[in-house]
Backbone of each chain as ProteinMPNN parsed JSONL, in Angstrom:
{"seq_chain_A": "XXXXXXXXXXXXXXXXXXXXXXXXXXXXXXXXXXXXXXXXXXXXXXXXXXXXXXXXXXXXXXXXXXXXXXXXXXXXXXXXXXXXXXXXXX", "coords_chain_A": {"N_chain_A": [[-28.744, 1.801, 17.866], [-26.178, -0.61, 18.372], [-22.665, -0.942, 18.773], [-22.172, -3.333, 17.471], [-23.853, -3.643, 15.628], [-23.517, -1.438, 13.851], [-22.524, -0.742, 10.738], [-19.275, -0.064, 9.521], [-17.646, -0.472, 7.227], [-19.09, -0.757, 4.24], [-18.673, -2.4, 2.228], [-17.091, -4.53, 2.75], [-18.115, -5.395, 4.929], [-17.547, -4.387, 7.807], [-17.756, -4.109, 11.078], [-18.22, -1.588, 13.518], [-17.561, -2.163, 15.862], [-15.591, -4.069, 15.623], [-13.595, -2.705, 14.287], [-13.113, -0.695, 16.213], [-12.065, -2.478, 18.422], [-9.734, -3.493, 17.185], [-8.285, -1.053, 16.94], [-8.07, -0.421, 19.615], [-6.63, -2.576, 20.777], [-4.36, -2.736, 19.08], [-3.202, -0.399, 18.938], [-3.048, 0.907, 16.469], [-2.476, 2.466, 13.125], [-4.538, 4.026, 10.549], [-3.762, 2.794, 8.185], [-3.017, 0.323, 9.101], [-5.26, -0.761, 10.365], [-6.903, -1.23, 8.029], [-5.338, -3.109, 6.968], [-5.578, -5.258, 8.897], [-8.336, -5.387, 9.237], [-9.432, -5.472, 6.701], [-11.031, -3.56, 6.265], [-11.977, -1.052, 4.023], [-10.849, -2.12, 1.658], [-12.582, -2.959, -0.153], [-14.71, -3.012, -2.986], [-15.611, -0.349, -3.55], [-13.459, 1.099, -3.045], [-12.809, 2.298, -0.468], [-14.287, 4.665, -0.297], [-16.435, 4.955, 1.213], [-15.618, 4.356, 3.906], [-13.186, 5.422, 4.436], [-12.701, 7.971, 5.599], [-14.146, 7.67, 7.949], [-12.733, 5.824, 9.211], [-10.311, 6.927, 9.722], [-11.105, 9.047, 11.346], [-11.816, 7.503, 13.662], [-9.494, 6.266, 14.387], [-8.053, 8.7, 15.149], [-9.573, 9.468, 17.358], [-9.317, 7.42, 19.031], [-6.722, 7.351, 19.838], [-4.93, 6.589, 18.182], [-1.883, 6.96, 15.963], [-1.686, 10.432, 14.923], [-3.296, 11.878, 12.311], [-1.224, 11.919, 9.322], [-0.261, 12.509, 6.082], [1.196, 10.115, 5.085], [0.495, 8.372, 6.732], [-2.239, 7.938, 6.716], [-5.062, 6.527, 5.068], [-4.219, 5.959, 1.966], [-4.999, 6.639, -1.502], [-5.501, 4.223, -3.569], [-4.681, 2.723, -7.099], [-6.684, 0.133, -8.914], [-8.976, 2.874, -9.76], [-11.546, 1.741, -10.313], [-12.943, -1.23, -9.608], [-11.315, -3.943, -11.748], [-11.163, -6.733, -13.644], [-8.82, -9.344, -13.929], [-9.142, -10.31, -16.543], [-9.838, -8.371, -18.235], [-7.652, -6.559, -17.629], [-5.585, -8.18, -18.715], [-6.249, -7.957, -21.379], [-7.772, -9.73, -22.914], [-10.499, -9.744, -22.58], [-13.308, -7.695, -23.589]], "CA_chain_A": [[-27.788, 0.755, 17.11], [-25.058, -0.982, 19.034], [-21.477, -1.184, 18.169], [-21.876, -4.307, 16.683], [-24.82, -3.445, 14.3], [-23.156, -0.25, 13.102], [-21.467, -1.297, 9.64], [-18.54, 0.952, 8.939], [-17.05, -0.534, 5.844], [-20.084, -1.531, 3.766], [-18.025, -3.501, 1.071], [-16.439, -5.902, 3.329], [-19.18, -5.472, 6.171], [-16.744, -4.545, 9.103], [-18.494, -3.331, 12.044], [-17.626, -0.37, 14.468], [-16.852, -2.942, 17.125], [-14.435, -4.888, 15.228], [-12.529, -1.79, 14.033], [-12.603, -0.179, 17.733], [-11.275, -3.623, 19.005], [-8.589, -3.692, 16.471], [-7.585, 0.077, 17.253], [-7.668, -0.374, 21.185], [-5.622, -3.543, 21.075], [-2.936, -2.554, 18.597], [-2.947, 1.013, 18.817], [-2.379, 1.085, 15.078], [-2.855, 3.66, 12.35], [-5.492, 3.703, 9.75], [-3.354, 1.756, 7.321], [-2.992, -0.934, 9.722], [-6.693, -1.119, 10.581], [-7.058, -1.562, 6.801], [-4.491, -4.353, 6.597], [-5.888, -5.908, 9.843], [-9.662, -5.879, 9.161], [-9.911, -5.352, 5.326], [-11.957, -2.284, 6.001], [-11.31, -0.039, 3.09], [-10.32, -2.77, 0.781], [-13.741, -3.489, -0.834], [-14.882, -2.565, -4.476], [-15.893, 1.029, -3.529], [-12.309, 1.581, -2.859], [-12.523, 3.074, 0.611], [-15.022, 5.947, -0.585], [-17.408, 5.017, 2.163], [-15.134, 4.168, 5.344], [-11.795, 5.874, 4.77], [-12.758, 9.117, 6.521], [-14.675, 7.146, 9.408], [-11.487, 5.003, 9.935], [-9.249, 8.007, 9.909], [-11.495, 9.829, 12.607], [-11.913, 6.711, 14.626], [-8.088, 6.191, 14.963], [-7.655, 9.766, 15.795], [-10.209, 9.587, 18.612], [-9.09, 6.316, 20.063], [-5.512, 7.339, 20.112], [-3.794, 5.979, 17.349], [-0.908, 7.989, 15.703], [-2.404, 11.577, 14.301], [-3.464, 11.645, 10.665], [-0.596, 12.632, 8.373], [-0.447, 12.021, 5.013], [1.716, 8.725, 4.766], [-0.322, 7.215, 7.575], [-3.889, 7.974, 6.477], [-5.358, 5.556, 4.007], [-3.92, 6.578, 0.488], [-5.855, 6.252, -2.603], [-4.845, 3.044, -4.538], [-5.454, 2.182, -8.216], [-7.376, 0.854, -9.797], [-10.286, 3.519, -9.271], [-12.762, 1.114, -10.218], [-12.543, -2.786, -9.742], [-11.08, -4.259, -13.002], [-10.822, -8.023, -13.568], [-7.538, -9.669, -14.738], [-9.157, -10.636, -17.942], [-9.576, -7.008, -18.799], [-6.2, -6.243, -17.517], [-4.725, -8.813, -19.648], [-6.641, -7.549, -22.694], [-8.533, -10.622, -23.714], [-11.739, -9.442, -22.547], [-13.69, -6.284, -23.711]], "C_chain_A": [[-26.386, 0.509, 17.898], [-23.877, -0.906, 18.195], [-21.508, -2.108, 17.15], [-22.849, -4.603, 15.393], [-24.442, -2.32, 13.369], [-21.985, -0.822, 12.157], [-20.532, 0.027, 9.205], [-18.019, 0.952, 7.534], [-18.104, -1.434, 5.213], [-19.811, -2.723, 2.86], [-17.636, -4.797, 1.775], [-17.367, -6.099, 4.883], [-18.321, -5.597, 7.419], [-17.415, -3.621, 9.85], [-17.823, -2.396, 12.986], [-16.974, -1.286, 15.582], [-15.742, -3.496, 16.737], [-13.224, -3.76, 14.946], [-11.99, -1.052, 15.479], [-11.615, -1.193, 18.437], [-9.817, -3.375, 18.62], [-7.637, -2.353, 16.908], [-7.255, -0.087, 18.498], [-6.549, -1.356, 21.157], [-4.389, -3.413, 20.563], [-2.445, -1.25, 18.56], [-2.565, 1.451, 17.574], [-2.994, 2.357, 14.307], [-3.865, 2.971, 11.398], [-5.02, 2.76, 8.756], [-3.505, 0.382, 7.887], [-4.166, -1.5, 10.092], [-6.99, -1.678, 9.374], [-6.508, -2.888, 6.69], [-5.009, -5.476, 7.866], [-7.303, -6.543, 9.648], [-10.329, -5.834, 7.861], [-10.807, -4.189, 5.383], [-11.27, -1.354, 5.05], [-10.791, -0.728, 1.997], [-11.552, -3.289, -0.324], [-13.749, -2.551, -2.254], [-15.069, -0.879, -4.458], [-14.532, 1.741, -3.258], [-11.84, 2.637, -1.769], [-13.414, 4.387, 0.607], [-15.927, 6.093, 0.687], [-16.685, 5.213, 3.58], [-13.935, 4.757, 5.668], [-11.868, 7.015, 5.705], [-13.119, 8.526, 7.978], [-13.486, 6.579, 10.075], [-10.423, 5.896, 10.443], [-9.514, 8.414, 11.398], [-11.373, 8.854, 13.882], [-10.45, 6.443, 15.322], [-7.657, 7.356, 15.472], [-8.322, 9.736, 17.127], [-9.632, 8.465, 19.522], [-7.59, 6.268, 20.162], [-4.489, 6.544, 19.532], [-2.887, 7.243, 16.793], [-1.997, 9.014, 14.849], [-2.288, 11.314, 12.884], [-2.275, 12.423, 10.173], [-0.641, 11.905, 7.131], [0.138, 10.53, 4.43], [0.934, 7.781, 5.474], [-1.564, 6.998, 7.327], [-3.876, 6.937, 5.225], [-5.054, 6.151, 2.509], [-5.055, 6.031, -0.362], [-5.147, 5.386, -3.606], [-5.538, 2.817, -5.8], [-5.709, 0.946, -8.02], [-8.683, 1.701, -9.083], [-11.32, 2.691, -9.151], [-12.164, -0.368, -10.289], [-12.185, -3.133, -11.429], [-10.592, -5.818, -12.848], [-9.522, -8.256, -14.508], [-8.073, -9.935, -16.165], [-9.252, -9.124, -18.636], [-8.127, -6.54, -18.798], [-5.343, -7.007, -18.608], [-5.286, -8.566, -21.161], [-7.367, -8.364, -23.463], [-9.827, -10.635, -23.396], [-12.113, -8.017, -22.581], [-13.408, -5.273, -22.556]], "O_chain_A": [[-25.573, 1.428, 18.003], [-24.01, -0.811, 16.975], [-20.996, -1.874, 16.055], [-22.718, -5.432, 14.492], [-24.949, -2.224, 12.252], [-20.887, -1.234, 12.529], [-21.023, 0.998, 8.631], [-17.925, 1.934, 6.797], [-18.146, -2.635, 5.482], [-20.494, -3.742, 2.75], [-17.877, -5.927, 1.35], [-17.118, -6.953, 5.734], [-18.285, -6.65, 8.055], [-17.672, -2.488, 9.443], [-16.624, -2.629, 13.145], [-15.883, -1.009, 16.08], [-14.796, -3.443, 17.523], [-12.074, -3.943, 15.347], [-10.812, -0.879, 15.79], [-10.551, -0.832, 18.941], [-8.903, -3.125, 19.406], [-6.446, -2.505, 17.183], [-6.055, 0.078, 18.717], [-5.458, -0.931, 21.54], [-3.387, -3.779, 21.177], [-1.305, -1.013, 18.161], [-1.752, 2.374, 17.512], [-3.839, 3.107, 14.795], [-4.068, 1.757, 11.357], [-5.811, 1.881, 8.415], [-4.022, -0.552, 7.275], [-4.209, -2.727, 10.174], [-7.427, -2.821, 9.507], [-7.247, -3.795, 6.307], [-4.729, -6.651, 7.627], [-7.559, -7.739, 9.792], [-11.53, -6.076, 7.746], [-11.356, -3.905, 4.319], [-10.132, -0.931, 5.257], [-10.188, 0.0, 1.208], [-11.248, -4.013, -1.272], [-12.981, -1.624, -2.511], [-14.629, -0.228, -5.405], [-14.526, 2.972, -3.254], [-10.964, 3.493, -1.885], [-13.24, 5.173, 1.539], [-16.151, 7.204, 1.167], [-17.07, 6.098, 4.345], [-13.502, 4.756, 6.82], [-11.061, 7.018, 6.635], [-12.5, 8.844, 8.993], [-13.224, 6.774, 11.262], [-9.748, 5.646, 11.441], [-8.75, 8.299, 12.356], [-10.93, 9.259, 14.957], [-10.274, 6.411, 16.54], [-6.796, 7.226, 16.342], [-7.595, 9.994, 18.087], [-9.512, 8.674, 20.729], [-7.103, 5.207, 20.553], [-3.523, 5.994, 20.059], [-3.149, 8.393, 17.145], [-2.958, 8.556, 14.23], [-1.387, 10.67, 12.348], [-2.217, 13.595, 10.544], [-1.038, 10.739, 7.113], [-0.391, 9.928, 3.496], [0.68, 6.647, 5.07], [-2.08, 5.933, 7.665], [-2.883, 6.624, 4.567], [-5.92, 6.884, 2.031], [-5.863, 5.172, -0.01], [-4.298, 5.832, -4.377], [-6.764, 2.706, -5.814], [-5.144, 0.398, -7.073], [-9.276, 1.295, -8.084], [-12.035, 2.713, -8.149], [-11.13, -0.656, -10.891], [-12.833, -2.539, -12.29], [-9.728, -6.112, -12.021], [-9.225, -7.609, -15.512], [-7.235, -9.716, -17.04], [-8.594, -8.921, -19.657], [-7.522, -6.196, -19.813], [-4.498, -6.421, -19.285], [-4.644, -9.056, -22.09], [-7.691, -7.997, -24.592], [-10.474, -11.553, -23.899], [-11.543, -7.174, -21.889], [-13.735, -4.092, -22.675]]}, "seq_chain_B": "XXXXXXXXXXXXXXXXXXXXXXXXXXXXXXXXXXXXXXXXXXXXXXXXXXXXXXXXXXXXXXXXXXXXXXXXXXXXXXXXXXXXXXXXXXXXXXXXXXXXXXXXXXXXXX", "coords_chain_B": {"N_chain_B": [[-48.914, -5.421, -14.123], [-47.142, -2.97, -12.961], [-46.317, -2.298, -10.253], [-44.226, -0.535, -8.914], [-43.519, 1.284, -10.754], [-43.709, 4.734, -11.708], [-46.157, 5.728, -13.303], [-47.703, 8.059, -14.136], [-46.243, 11.255, -13.815], [-46.35, 13.918, -11.619], [-44.718, 16.081, -12.461], [-43.08, 15.269, -14.498], [-45.079, 14.149, -16.267], [-46.74, 11.578, -18.147], [-45.505, 8.474, -18.818], [-43.848, 7.698, -21.618], [-44.735, 5.5, -24.392], [-42.947, 2.639, -24.406], [-41.062, -0.193, -26.137], [-41.665, -3.297, -24.944], [-39.865, -5.664, -23.257], [-38.081, -8.675, -22.312], [-36.429, -9.932, -19.296], [-34.111, -12.168, -17.884], [-33.674, -12.827, -14.425], [-31.527, -14.67, -12.379], [-32.807, -17.001, -13.722], [-35.608, -16.228, -13.599], [-38.244, -14.965, -15.375], [-38.608, -11.486, -16.176], [-40.719, -8.701, -16.76], [-39.699, -5.866, -18.717], [-38.838, -2.554, -19.928], [-37.544, -1.199, -22.786], [-34.623, 0.75, -22.534], [-34.64, 0.962, -19.855], [-32.366, 0.487, -16.827], [-30.59, -2.713, -15.573], [-31.04, -2.474, -12.98], [-33.231, -0.652, -12.418], [-35.208, -1.887, -13.838], [-35.495, -4.318, -12.637], [-36.231, -3.366, -9.896], [-38.759, -2.176, -10.816], [-40.119, -4.525, -10.977], [-40.258, -5.293, -8.377], [-38.073, -6.395, -7.379], [-35.609, -6.421, -5.111], [-33.242, -7.488, -3.955], [-30.15, -7.771, -5.296], [-27.819, -9.084, -5.079], [-25.828, -11.31, -2.929], [-23.921, -10.718, -0.148], [-20.391, -11.508, -0.76], [-19.012, -12.98, 1.155], [-20.313, -12.614, 3.911], [-23.01, -13.212, 3.257], [-25.108, -11.474, 3.328], [-28.23, -10.067, 2.063], [-28.122, -7.725, -0.655], [-28.351, -4.64, -2.622], [-29.425, -2.076, -4.675], [-27.495, 0.816, -4.207], [-25.815, 3.17, -4.518], [-26.392, 4.034, -6.948], [-25.237, 5.504, -9.137], [-23.216, 4.162, -10.084], [-20.792, 4.096, -8.351], [-20.507, 2.393, -6.027], [-20.653, -0.133, -6.322], [-22.41, -1.995, -5.091], [-24.442, -3.063, -6.483], [-23.542, -5.02, -8.127], [-23.849, -7.341, -10.593], [-23.887, -10.883, -12.243], [-23.777, -10.859, -15.989], [-24.429, -12.748, -18.675], [-22.387, -14.399, -18.195], [-20.327, -12.598, -17.579], [-18.589, -10.898, -14.874], [-18.982, -8.69, -12.164], [-20.687, -6.628, -13.372], [-22.252, -3.581, -13.478], [-25.442, -3.187, -12.179], [-26.779, -0.851, -12.136], [-26.172, 0.822, -13.986], [-26.172, -0.591, -16.437], [-27.777, -0.734, -19.4], [-30.806, -2.812, -20.271], [-31.261, -5.477, -22.233], [-33.08, -7.249, -24.632], [-34.093, -10.633, -23.808], [-32.002, -10.814, -22.052], [-29.536, -12.501, -19.829], [-29.349, -12.51, -16.426], [-27.212, -13.043, -13.525], [-27.258, -13.585, -9.979], [-24.697, -13.798, -9.005], [-22.006, -15.306, -7.237], [-21.595, -17.154, -4.058], [-18.836, -16.776, -1.959], [-16.816, -19.717, -1.061], [-14.853, -20.013, 0.983], [-13.967, -17.991, 3.78], [-12.971, -14.669, 3.171], [-11.406, -13.557, 5.046], [-8.74, -13.757, 7.627], [-7.274, -15.736, 6.371], [-7.498, -18.329, 6.569], [-7.642, -21.57, 4.56]], "CA_chain_B": [[-48.886, -4.985, -12.992], [-46.008, -2.525, -12.668], [-46.636, -1.463, -9.029], [-43.513, 0.318, -8.55], [-43.326, 2.343, -11.691], [-44.249, 5.837, -11.755], [-46.785, 5.924, -14.726], [-47.801, 9.274, -14.382], [-45.529, 12.112, -12.73], [-46.885, 15.277, -11.736], [-43.887, 17.017, -13.042], [-42.631, 14.775, -15.916], [-45.997, 13.642, -17.205], [-46.993, 10.067, -18.108], [-44.48, 7.43, -19.243], [-44.009, 7.369, -23.138], [-44.754, 4.064, -24.822], [-41.576, 1.968, -24.964], [-40.811, -1.56, -26.323], [-41.741, -4.303, -23.77], [-38.874, -6.821, -23.389], [-38.3, -9.855, -21.054], [-35.077, -10.398, -18.926], [-34.18, -13.297, -16.956], [-32.942, -12.668, -13.558], [-31.483, -16.103, -11.774], [-33.882, -17.85, -14.435], [-36.922, -16.031, -13.588], [-38.404, -13.992, -16.469], [-39.203, -10.231, -15.724], [-41.193, -7.708, -17.782], [-39.038, -4.689, -18.686], [-39.075, -1.677, -21.047], [-36.073, -0.7, -23.526], [-34.057, 2.186, -21.977], [-34.275, 0.558, -18.262], [-31.205, -0.266, -16.44], [-31.044, -3.565, -14.879], [-31.511, -2.326, -11.348], [-34.286, -0.062, -12.459], [-36.103, -2.74, -14.272], [-35.82, -5.371, -11.437], [-36.887, -2.688, -8.888], [-39.978, -1.904, -11.04], [-40.883, -5.829, -10.871], [-40.195, -5.588, -7.117], [-36.832, -7.237, -7.011], [-34.621, -5.393, -4.576], [-31.963, -8.04, -3.768], [-29.393, -8.214, -6.539], [-26.812, -10.04, -4.9], [-25.581, -11.371, -1.587], [-22.447, -10.42, 0.184], [-19.93, -12.724, -1.105], [-18.48, -13.282, 2.399], [-21.163, -12.723, 4.928], [-24.18, -13.69, 2.988], [-26.274, -10.619, 3.632], [-28.674, -9.658, 0.722], [-27.191, -6.403, -1.094], [-28.994, -4.108, -3.836], [-28.903, -0.708, -5.078], [-27.195, 1.922, -3.192], [-25.632, 4.719, -4.894], [-27.401, 4.149, -8.407], [-24.49, 6.135, -10.049], [-21.999, 3.543, -10.401], [-19.674, 4.207, -7.674], [-20.232, 1.7, -5.083], [-20.633, -1.553, -6.778], [-23.171, -2.961, -4.402], [-25.437, -3.681, -7.407], [-22.905, -5.735, -9.352], [-24.278, -8.838, -11.099], [-23.206, -11.444, -13.56], [-24.509, -10.699, -17.127], [-23.824, -13.447, -19.786], [-21.043, -15.079, -17.583], [-19.258, -11.54, -17.148], [-18.566, -10.544, -13.49], [-18.922, -7.271, -11.812], [-21.448, -5.653, -14.128], [-22.891, -2.724, -12.605], [-26.873, -3.166, -12.761], [-27.437, 0.629, -12.147], [-25.461, 1.669, -15.275], [-26.107, -1.219, -17.672], [-29.148, -0.869, -19.992], [-31.457, -3.982, -20.39], [-31.626, -5.816, -23.768], [-34.038, -8.346, -24.805], [-33.551, -11.979, -23.303], [-30.828, -10.71, -21.27], [-29.639, -13.232, -18.86], [-28.705, -11.982, -15.331], [-27.361, -13.939, -12.215], [-26.776, -12.579, -8.964], [-23.287, -13.922, -8.434], [-21.757, -16.713, -6.271], [-21.087, -16.831, -2.626], [-17.359, -17.442, -1.88], [-16.864, -20.869, 0.01], [-13.864, -19.789, 1.934], [-14.067, -16.457, 4.024], [-11.498, -13.965, 2.79], [-10.516, -13.03, 6.135], [-8.009, -14.78, 8.552], [-6.249, -16.571, 5.631], [-7.497, -19.833, 6.623], [-7.771, -22.131, 3.372]], "C_chain_B": [[-47.572, -4.231, -12.515], [-46.211, -1.552, -11.343], [-45.636, -0.363, -8.719], [-43.244, 1.378, -9.475], [-44.28, 3.391, -11.588], [-45.119, 6.138, -12.94], [-47.024, 7.166, -15.091], [-47.242, 10.186, -13.378], [-46.007, 13.461, -12.835], [-46.053, 16.257, -12.561], [-43.514, 16.61, -14.486], [-43.746, 14.241, -16.865], [-46.132, 12.442, -17.219], [-45.742, 9.647, -19.119], [-44.923, 7.277, -20.741], [-44.056, 5.932, -23.355], [-43.387, 3.639, -25.184], [-41.898, 0.554, -25.109], [-40.747, -2.497, -25.077], [-40.746, -5.296, -23.923], [-38.879, -7.68, -22.187], [-36.699, -9.973, -20.607], [-35.06, -11.33, -17.976], [-33.244, -12.927, -15.804], [-32.892, -13.979, -12.496], [-32.699, -17.037, -12.297], [-35.399, -17.542, -13.957], [-37.216, -14.786, -14.595], [-39.169, -13.047, -15.806], [-39.487, -9.429, -16.84], [-40.252, -6.561, -17.74], [-39.297, -3.718, -20.006], [-37.757, -1.331, -21.515], [-35.769, 0.759, -22.935], [-34.045, 1.882, -20.516], [-32.982, 0.247, -18.057], [-31.697, -1.404, -15.856], [-31.516, -3.386, -13.615], [-32.996, -1.697, -11.59], [-35.586, -0.961, -12.813], [-36.655, -3.8, -13.306], [-36.506, -4.609, -10.421], [-38.312, -2.559, -9.25], [-40.745, -3.362, -10.858], [-40.717, -6.274, -9.265], [-39.099, -6.358, -6.54], [-35.825, -6.18, -6.408], [-33.245, -6.063, -4.341], [-31.28, -8.46, -4.976], [-28.362, -9.235, -6.22], [-26.947, -10.487, -3.379], [-24.25, -11.309, -1.368], [-21.635, -11.632, 0.241], [-19.165, -13.486, 0.119], [-19.427, -13.79, 3.545], [-22.637, -13.23, 4.576], [-25.399, -12.786, 2.973], [-26.893, -10.033, 2.297], [-28.108, -7.964, 0.516], [-28.207, -5.798, -2.554], [-28.575, -2.853, -4.139], [-28.58, 0.176, -4.137], [-27.059, 3.161, -3.678], [-26.322, 5.022, -6.242], [-26.558, 4.993, -9.324], [-23.31, 5.465, -10.487], [-20.608, 3.717, -9.776], [-19.585, 3.077, -6.74], [-20.191, 0.271, -5.165], [-21.561, -2.605, -5.947], [-24.183, -3.702, -5.272], [-24.887, -4.564, -8.533], [-23.54, -7.202, -9.273], [-23.378, -9.437, -12.078], [-24.108, -11.428, -14.914], [-23.792, -11.564, -18.324], [-22.467, -13.966, -19.33], [-20.001, -13.789, -17.404], [-19.474, -11.027, -15.86], [-18.855, -9.033, -13.355], [-19.52, -6.356, -12.721], [-22.364, -4.948, -13.38], [-24.481, -2.659, -13.106], [-27.418, -1.778, -12.751], [-27.119, 1.319, -13.288], [-25.756, 0.891, -16.6], [-27.591, -1.29, -18.015], [-29.582, -2.172, -20.251], [-31.577, -4.251, -21.892], [-32.585, -7.008, -23.548], [-33.414, -9.759, -24.473], [-32.188, -11.874, -22.748], [-30.797, -11.52, -19.842], [-28.716, -12.88, -17.683], [-28.468, -12.864, -14.133], [-26.781, -13.16, -11.286], [-25.533, -13.056, -8.251], [-23.314, -15.144, -7.617], [-21.347, -16.053, -4.935], [-19.545, -17.445, -2.488], [-17.572, -18.549, -0.791], [-16.125, -20.551, 1.236], [-14.163, -18.429, 2.285], [-12.812, -15.807, 3.629], [-10.725, -13.714, 3.835], [-9.951, -14.075, 6.948], [-7.232, -15.797, 7.598], [-6.268, -17.751, 5.65], [-7.978, -20.433, 5.187], [-8.992, -23.084, 3.573]], "O_chain_B": [[-46.889, -4.824, -11.68], [-46.253, -0.323, -11.389], [-46.077, 0.702, -8.288], [-42.736, 2.406, -9.028], [-45.477, 3.164, -11.412], [-44.616, 6.997, -13.665], [-46.677, 7.548, -16.209], [-47.591, 10.071, -12.203], [-46.083, 14.086, -13.893], [-46.58, 17.128, -13.252], [-43.591, 17.361, -15.459], [-43.498, 13.926, -18.029], [-45.641, 11.901, -16.228], [-45.195, 10.357, -19.963], [-46.026, 6.859, -21.094], [-43.473, 5.171, -22.583], [-42.746, 4.158, -26.098], [-42.785, 0.026, -24.437], [-39.811, -2.417, -24.282], [-40.859, -5.882, -25.0], [-39.573, -7.448, -21.197], [-35.823, -10.093, -21.462], [-35.999, -11.359, -17.18], [-32.067, -12.707, -16.091], [-33.892, -14.337, -11.873], [-33.424, -17.686, -11.543], [-36.264, -18.416, -13.924], [-36.514, -13.775, -14.599], [-40.111, -13.321, -15.064], [-38.721, -9.371, -17.801], [-39.956, -6.221, -16.595], [-39.906, -4.138, -20.99], [-36.856, -1.168, -20.693], [-36.565, 1.698, -22.903], [-33.343, 2.656, -19.865], [-32.353, -0.257, -18.987], [-32.887, -1.472, -15.55], [-32.386, -4.13, -13.163], [-33.931, -2.215, -10.98], [-36.692, -0.849, -12.282], [-37.835, -4.118, -13.157], [-37.493, -5.187, -9.967], [-39.159, -2.741, -8.375], [-41.949, -3.337, -10.603], [-40.992, -7.419, -8.906], [-39.143, -6.888, -5.43], [-35.32, -5.269, -7.064], [-32.21, -5.411, -4.476], [-31.716, -9.389, -5.656], [-28.075, -10.137, -7.006], [-27.903, -10.16, -2.677], [-23.43, -11.737, -2.18], [-21.89, -12.597, 0.962], [-18.748, -14.626, -0.086], [-19.432, -14.921, 4.032], [-23.388, -13.617, 5.471], [-26.52, -13.196, 2.673], [-26.124, -9.542, 1.471], [-27.774, -7.208, 1.429], [-28.679, -6.589, -3.371], [-27.419, -2.507, -3.896], [-29.363, 0.353, -3.204], [-27.823, 4.101, -3.463], [-26.743, 6.139, -6.543], [-27.113, 5.271, -10.387], [-22.46, 6.035, -11.172], [-19.541, 3.564, -10.37], [-18.424, 2.695, -6.594], [-19.776, -0.454, -4.261], [-21.477, -3.823, -6.1], [-24.704, -4.759, -4.917], [-25.479, -4.831, -9.579], [-23.692, -7.953, -8.31], [-22.427, -8.889, -12.636], [-25.186, -12.02, -14.857], [-22.757, -11.168, -18.86], [-21.505, -13.939, -20.097], [-18.844, -14.056, -17.08], [-20.629, -10.661, -15.64], [-18.944, -8.278, -14.323], [-18.943, -5.285, -12.91], [-23.206, -5.519, -12.687], [-24.785, -2.184, -14.201], [-28.476, -1.549, -13.336], [-27.722, 2.347, -13.597], [-25.656, 1.446, -17.694], [-28.467, -1.729, -17.271], [-28.628, -2.901, -20.524], [-31.939, -3.382, -22.685], [-32.789, -7.583, -22.479], [-32.272, -10.003, -24.862], [-31.33, -12.734, -22.949], [-31.624, -11.378, -18.941], [-27.493, -12.918, -17.823], [-29.449, -13.453, -13.678], [-25.986, -12.251, -11.525], [-25.322, -12.775, -7.071], [-24.292, -15.841, -7.349], [-20.932, -14.915, -4.715], [-19.244, -18.548, -2.942], [-18.315, -18.398, 0.178], [-16.593, -20.744, 2.358], [-14.559, -17.648, 1.421], [-11.719, -16.36, 3.752], [-9.502, -13.63, 3.724], [-10.501, -15.172, 7.035], [-6.564, -16.676, 8.143], [-5.451, -18.444, 5.044], [-8.78, -19.705, 4.603], [-9.393, -23.778, 2.639]]}, "name": "protein", "num_of_chains": 2, "seq": "XXXXXXXXXXXXXXXXXXXXXXXXXXXXXXXXXXXXXXXXXXXXXXXXXXXXXXXXXXXXXXXXXXXXXXXXXXXXXXXXXXXXXXXXXXXXXXXXXXXXXXXXXXXXXXXXXXXXXXXXXXXXXXXXXXXXXXXXXXXXXXXXXXXXXXXXXXXXXXXXXXXXXXXXXXXXXXXXXXXXXXXXXXXXXXXXXXXXXXXX"}
């Protein structure tokens, strides 16, 4: 399986190649990888790819993992529609 | 012909009789039993693709089957992001496999 077929973020379908390129080009932290590639922004909330992105950043010379740079857990824990948030949908 | 259904299981024995109902997935009728989830009912009828990736269009279906990953999300009666793996089927339930986004989410181009 080449880098281009290996999917790291299943929800947004971001491949290993895209993430490696982003890290090598911008030397960025895990959070920046998420902002640049959307990996980790999918409905599963980063459950699948968070650790992989952190490890990749560590291996490819990004800043070492500390709690404020790594991908934090953001609400909502489950996807919620604005209708439900607004209260007019059950 | 429920080819995918395990009718008699070496440990759990045979399936007890349950009410037969029909559900509609993308306007196709499928047979199901009461107590099935949408995902298991469709899988029993051989339907594995529950939706396509909204941006890339690749087929998606059951993955975690416990309600975490949302890969099995479908539209039921016009309500989006319904998890097929957790939602029990009802008679004459209308299920759609969701829409493809016209513009790609990435790159911010409109």
